[in-house]
C-alpha positions in Angstrom: -57.0 36.9 -28.8 -56.7 33.2 -27.8 -53.7 31.6 -26.2 -52.0 28.3 -25.8 -49.5 29.3 -23.2 -49.7 31.8 -20.4 -47.0 34.0 -18.9 -46.7 31.8 -15.9 -45.9 28.2 -16.8 -47.9 26.0 -14.5 -48.4 22.4 -15.6 -51.9 21.3 -16.4 -51.5 18.7 -19.1 -48.5 16.6 -21.8 -45.8 15.0 -24.5 -42.4 12.7 -25.3 -38.3 12.1 -25.1 -33.3 12.2 -22.4 -29.4 12.3 -22.1 -27.0 11.9 -19.2 -25.2 15.2 -19.0 -26.5 18.7 -19.6 -25.2 22.2 -19.2 -27.1 25.1 -17.6 -27.3 28.6 -18.7 -24.3 29.5 -16.5 -22.2 26.7 -17.9 -22.4 24.4 -14.9 -22.7 20.7 -15.4 -25.7 18.8 -13.9 -24.6 15.7 -12.0 -26.5 12.6 -10.7 -26.1 10.7 -7.4 -25.9 7.0 -7.1 -29.7 6.6 -7.3 -29.8 8.4 -10.7 -31.3 11.4 -9.1 -30.1 15.0 -9.7 -28.3 16.5 -6.8 -30.3 19.2 -5.0 -28.2 21.9 -6.6 -28.8 20.5 -10.1 -32.5 21.2 -10.5 -33.0 24.6 -12.1 -35.6 26.8 -10.5 -39.1 26.7 -11.8 -39.3 29.2 -14.7 -41.5 32.1 -14.1 -42.5 32.7 -17.7 -42.6 30.9 -21.0 -39.9 33.2 -22.3 -37.5 31.9 -19.6 -38.2 28.4 -20.8 -38.1 28.9 -24.5 -35.0 31.2 -24.4 -33.1 28.7 -22.3 -29.8 27.7 -23.8 -30.8 24.1 -23.3 -33.6 24.4 -25.9 -32.9 24.9 -29.5 -35.2 27.2 -31.5 -35.8 25.6 -34.9 -37.3 27.2 -37.9 -40.2 25.5 -39.6 -38.2 25.0 -42.8 -35.4 23.3 -40.8 -37.9 20.8 -39.3 -39.6 20.3 -42.7 -36.2 19.4 -44.2 -35.2 17.3 -41.3 -38.4 15.2 -41.6 -38.4 15.1 -45.4 -41.4 17.4 -45.6 -43.2 15.4 -43.0 -43.6 12.4 -45.3 -46.1 9.8 -44.2 -43.4 7.1 -44.1 -41.6 9.3 -41.5 -44.5 9.0 -39.0 -43.5 7.4 -35.7 -46.8 7.8 -33.9 -50.1 9.7 -33.8 -52.3 11.1 -31.1 -55.0 13.7 -30.4 -52.4 16.5 -30.5 -51.1 15.6 -33.9 -48.3 13.3 -35.3 -44.7 12.5 -34.4 -42.2 12.3 -37.3 -38.7 10.9 -37.5 -36.0 13.4 -38.6 -32.3 14.0 -38.8 -30.2 16.9 -37.5 -26.4 17.6 -37.3 -25.1 16.4 -34.0 -23.1 19.6 -33.3 -25.0 22.4 -35.2 -28.4 20.9 -34.6 -29.4 21.9 -38.2 -31.3 19.8 -40.6 -29.2 17.1 -42.4 -29.7 14.4 -44.9 -31.7 11.3 -43.8 -29.4 8.7 -42.4 -26.7 11.2 -41.3 -26.3 13.1 -38.1 -28.5 12.2 -35.1 -32.1 11.0 -35.2 -34.9 13.1 -33.6 -38.6 12.8 -33.0 -40.6 15.8 -34.1 -44.0 16.4 -32.7 -46.3 18.6 -34.8 -49.4 20.0 -33.2 -52.5 19.9 -35.2 -53.4 23.5 -36.2 -57.1 22.8 -35.5 -56.0 22.0 -32.0 -55.8 25.7 -31.4 -59.5 26.3 -32.0 -58.6 29.3 -34.2 -55.9 30.6 -31.9 -53.1 32.2 -33.8 -50.6 32.8 -31.0 -48.9 30.2 -28.9 -47.5 32.6 -26.3 -49.4 35.6 -25.1 -49.6 37.9 -22.2 -52.6 36.5 -20.4 -52.9 33.4 -18.4 -54.2 30.3 -20.1 -58.0 30.0 -20.1 -60.4 27.1 -19.7 -61.0 27.1 -23.4 -57.5 25.7 -24.1 -57.6 22.4 -25.9 -55.9 19.3 -24.6 -53.3 19.7 -27.4 -52.4 23.2 -26.1 -52.3 22.0 -22.5 -50.2 19.0 -23.5 -47.5 21.2 -25.1 -47.7 23.6 -22.2 -46.8 20.8 -19.7 -44.2 19.3 -21.9 -42.3 22.5 -22.3 -42.8 23.3 -18.6 -41.4 20.0 -17.3 -39.0 18.7 -19.9 -37.7 22.3 -20.5 -36.4 22.5 -16.9 -35.8 18.9 -15.6 -32.8 16.8 -16.6 -32.5 13.2 -15.7 -31.2 10.1 -17.5 -34.6 8.4 -17.1 -36.6 11.2 -18.5 -37.0 11.7 -22.3 -35.2 14.9 -23.4 -36.7 17.9 -25.0 -34.2 19.1 -27.6 -36.0 22.2 -28.9 -39.2 23.8 -30.4 -40.5 25.7 -33.3 -42.7 28.7 -32.8 -43.3 30.2 -36.3 -46.6 31.7 -37.6 -49.2 29.0 -37.0 -46.7 26.2 -36.7 -46.1 24.7 -33.2 -43.6 21.8 -33.0 -41.5 20.1 -30.3 -38.3 18.2 -30.9 -37.2 15.3 -28.9 -34.4 12.8 -28.6 -35.3 9.7 -30.7 -35.8 6.4 -28.7 -34.9 3.6 -31.1 -36.4 0.7 -29.2 -39.8 2.3 -29.0 -42.1 1.7 -26.1 -42.2 -1.0 -23.4 -45.7 -1.6 -24.4 -44.6 -2.8 -27.8 -42.0 -5.2 -26.4 -44.4 -6.7 -23.8 -47.5 -7.1 -25.9 -46.7 -7.1 -29.6 -45.9 -10.3 -31.3 -43.5 -10.6 -34.3 -39.9 -10.8 -35.3 -39.4 -7.1 -34.5 -40.5 -7.5 -30.9 -38.7 -10.4 -29.2 -39.9 -11.1 -25.6 -37.8 -9.1 -23.1 -35.8 -11.3 -20.8 -36.2 -11.3 -17.1 -33.0 -9.3 -16.6 -34.1 -6.7 -19.2 -37.5 -6.4 -17.6 -35.9 -5.7 -14.2 -33.5 -3.2 -15.8 -36.4 -1.4 -17.4 -38.4 -1.5 -14.1 -35.5 0.0 -12.2 -34.9 2.8 -14.7 -38.6 3.8 -14.8 -38.6 3.7 -11.0 -35.7 6.1 -10.9 -37.5 8.4 -13.2 -40.5 8.5 -11.0 -38.4 8.9 -7.8 -36.7 11.9 -9.3 -40.1 13.5 -10.1 -41.3 12.8 -6.6 -38.1 14.2 -4.9 -38.3 17.1 -2.5 -36.5 19.3 -5.1 -39.0 18.5 -7.9 -42.3 17.5 -6.4 -44.1 16.5 -9.6 -46.9 13.9 -9.9 -46.6 12.1 -13.2 -50.2 10.8 -13.3 -50.0 8.8 -16.5 -47.4 6.0 -15.7 -48.0 3.1 -18.1 -46.1 0.9 -20.5 -46.7 3.1 -23.6 -45.1 6.1 -21.9 -41.9 4.2 -21.0 -39.5 4.5 -24.0 -36.4 2.5 -24.5 -33.1 3.6 -26.0 -30.8 1.3 -27.9 -29.4 -0.2 -24.7 -32.9 -0.7 -23.2 -32.5 2.2 -20.7 -36.0 3.3 -19.7 -37.1 6.9 -20.0 -40.4 8.4 -19.1 -42.2 10.4 -21.8 -45.5 12.2 -22.3 -45.9 14.7 -19.5 -49.3 15.8 -20.6 -51.1 15.0 -17.4 -48.3 15.8 -15.0 -49.1 18.0 -12.0 -47.1 20.0 -9.5 -47.4 18.1 -6.2 -49.1 19.5 -3.1 -47.4 22.4 -1.2 -47.5 23.7 2.3 -49.8 21.7 4.6 -51.8 20.2 1.7 -51.8 16.5 1.4 -53.0 16.1 -2.1 -53.9 17.9 -5.4 -57.5 17.9 -6.4 -58.1 17.4 -10.1 -60.5 16.1 -12.6 -60.0 12.3 -12.9 -57.7 11.8 -15.9 -55.4 9.0 -17.0 -55.7 5.6 -18.5 -58.2 2.9 -17.4 -56.5 0.1 -15.4 -53.6 2.2 -14.1 -55.3 4.8 -11.9 -55.2 4.4 -8.1 -58.6 3.5 -6.4 -58.6 6.5 -4.1 -57.9 8.9 -7.0 -60.8 7.4 -9.0 -63.1 7.8 -5.9 -62.1 11.3 -4.9 -60.0 13.0 -7.5 -57.3 13.5 -4.9 -53.9 13.0 -6.5 -50.7 12.3 -4.6 -47.3 10.7 -5.3 -48.7 7.4 -4.0 -51.1 7.5 -7.0 -48.0 7.1 -9.2 -46.7 4.3 -7.0 -50.0 2.4 -7.6 -49.6 2.8 -11.4 -46.0 1.6 -11.1 -47.3 -1.5 -9.4 -49.7 -2.1 -12.3 -46.8 -1.8 -14.8 -44.5 -4.0 -12.8 -47.3 -6.6 -12.7 -47.6 -6.3 -16.5 -43.9 -6.9 -16.9 -44.0 -10.0 -14.6 -47.0 -11.5 -16.3 -46.8 -10.3 -19.9 -50.5 -9.4 -19.7 -52.2 -6.0 -20.2 -53.7 -4.2 -17.3 -57.1 -4.5 -18.9 -57.8 -7.2 -21.5 -61.4 -7.9 -22.5 -60.2 -10.8 -24.6 -59.3 -12.8 -21.5 -61.7 -15.2 -19.9 -64.3 -13.9 -17.5 -62.6 -13.1 -14.2 -59.3 -12.2 -15.9 -60.2 -8.9 -17.6 -58.5 -6.9 -14.9 -54.9 -8.0 -14.4 -54.7 -6.5 -10.8 -57.9 -8.2 -9.6 -57.0 -11.5 -11.1 -53.3 -11.6 -10.1 -53.4 -10.2 -6.6 -54.5 -13.4 -4.8 -51.5 -15.3 -6.3 -48.8 -12.8 -5.6 -48.1 -13.6 -2.0 -48.1 -17.4 -2.4 -44.8 -19.0 -3.0 -46.0 -21.5 -5.6 -49.1 -19.8 -6.9 -47.1 -16.9 -8.3 -46.1 -19.1 -11.2 -49.7 -18.8 -12.4 -49.0 -15.1 -12.9 -45.5 -15.1 -14.4 -45.0 -14.8 -18.1 -44.4 -18.3 -19.5 -41.8 -16.8 -22.0 -39.6 -16.1 -19.0 -39.3 -19.8 -18.0 -35.8 -20.7 -16.8 -34.6 -17.1 -16.5 -35.2 -16.4 -12.9 -35.1 -18.0 -9.4 -38.0 -18.5 -7.2 -36.6 -16.0 -4.7 -36.3 -13.3 -7.3 -39.9 -14.0 -8.5 -41.2 -13.8 -5.0 -39.4 -10.5 -4.2 -40.7 -8.9 -7.4 -44.2 -10.1 -6.8 -44.3 -8.9 -3.2 -43.0 -5.4 -4.3 -45.8 -5.2 -6.9 -48.3 -6.3 -4.2 -47.1 -3.5 -1.9 -47.4 -0.9 -4.6 -50.9 -2.1 -5.3 -52.1 -1.7 -1.7 -55.7 -0.4 -1.6 -54.7 2.2 1.0 -52.1 4.7 -0.2 -50.4 5.0 3.2 -49.4 1.3 3.0 -47.6 1.8 -0.4 -43.8 2.4 -0.4 -42.5 5.6 -1.8 -40.5 5.5 -5.0 -37.2 5.8 -3.3 -38.0 2.6 -1.4 -39.1 1.0 -4.7 -35.8 1.9 -6.3 -33.9 0.5 -3.3 -35.8 -2.8 -3.5 -35.2 -3.2 -7.2 -31.5 -2.4 -6.8 -31.2 -5.0 -4.1 -33.1 -7.5 -6.3 -30.7 -6.7 -9.2 -27.6 -7.2 -7.0 -28.8 -10.3 -5.1 -28.0 -13.9 -6.0 -31.7 -14.4 -6.5 -31.4 -12.8 -9.9 -29.3 -15.7 -11.2 -31.3 -18.6 -12.5 -31.7 -21.5 -10.1 -31.4 -24.5 -12.3 -33.2 -26.7 -9.8 -36.2 -24.3 -9.4 -38.4 -25.1 -12.4 -42.0 -23.9 -12.9 -44.4 -26.7 -12.0 -47.4 -27.9 -14.0 -47.2 -25.3 -16.8 -44.0 -26.0 -18.8 -43.9 -25.7 -22.5 -42.4 -28.5 -24.6 -41.5 -29.0 -28.3 -43.1 -31.9 -30.3 -40.2 -34.2 -29.4 -40.7 -33.8 -25.7 -37.7 -31.5 -25.1 -38.3 -28.2 -23.4 -38.4 -25.3 -25.8 -37.4 -21.7 -25.2 -38.2 -18.6 -27.2 -35.2 -16.3 -27.7 -35.5 -13.0 -25.8 -34.3 -9.5 -26.6 -31.0 -9.8 -24.9 -29.9 -13.2 -26.4 -27.1 -11.4 -28.3 -28.9 -11.1 -31.6 -29.5 -7.8 -33.3 -33.1 -6.7 -33.4 -34.5 -4.1 -35.7 -35.3 -0.9 -33.9 -38.9 -0.8 -32.7 -41.4 1.8 -33.9 -42.2 4.8 -31.8 -45.2 4.3 -29.5 -48.7 5.6 -30.3 -49.2 8.2 -27.6 -52.4 8.0 -25.6 -53.6 10.1 -22.7 -57.3 10.5 -22.3 -59.7 11.2 -19.4 -61.2 8.2 -17.7 -64.5 9.9 -17.7 -65.9 12.1 -20.4 
């Protein structure tokens, strides 16, 4: 008899979706401190079995018919995203009863349906034996998703609402994130994806940093391992939440300094020491954060083969400019012109450079990153300095006047973005 989950839930691989207040099995409220981190008494103990997770009062057990009705029979036009594990569908449930409701009523959810062939003929999701090496990535992905999102609660983590375990059907239900992924807002062009303003980018960076800081905390000790723009989802107010925990790992324990693992992740985001040795630490996530912060500052992808020779790798191209007061303008997104001061740009660039240190010991931890971003947010440098204009690379309209593209927080309503296409694949076959 095959399996997709073992009796002891131990993260080995991923999935997607967060609220601000939750209630534990004993009725106690979970609270957050000023950094957005759960207090030490708020983190539930690591579940010892899949039953403890799935039977948690924080997870709703849905029937397959409920989710079929909620998604309008999994209609193609309800698809929000697709991946190797299957597809994500948009659905609706009653806000109080959490039962299926008519489209357009109640609350919106994202339903992830695992491909049946992903089980390699396995007919049971939960069995008595520990998971084996024959488990597919899809099984491992759901395993990690339930393990982590089933027990952790934080405003910057996407929330797992419930699951379906019925016959051969395996589905997970998440909170819907109406603004889609950060990736879409940074790199897609079109009326649905207006350029994010400087202030919104810094807001998203801070929220994502708080999510990572929570995972790295002494109470949690989780290495996210796949931090990238497509895994950062945005709610209607552009609050960032980390999704897709398929590659997440429990951090080192005891006197161990790292976790040894097969090199996995997304090319362009992985830390150099991890690529070289397979040794994973929380500082590996910090490097990935540096890459994403650089993407947010530049509006460029981490890897872009369509760029001129020498600019394919964003980190390699941008690093020499980040520590120079005037050269950083070569890196900054031209769509941000006039929205930031030189001081703010310098501080953000230096933070990215620190996170991208080749030696892990020189990188800040995520608590320090959060502190730096909060100070940047609260400083006068965040206000636009009218007399500090970008030299030698300004855009002008045909009549000689400076033009400015409207950004996402200009006060105009923007249609909700599509859900991201989930990706998480090994760097090496």
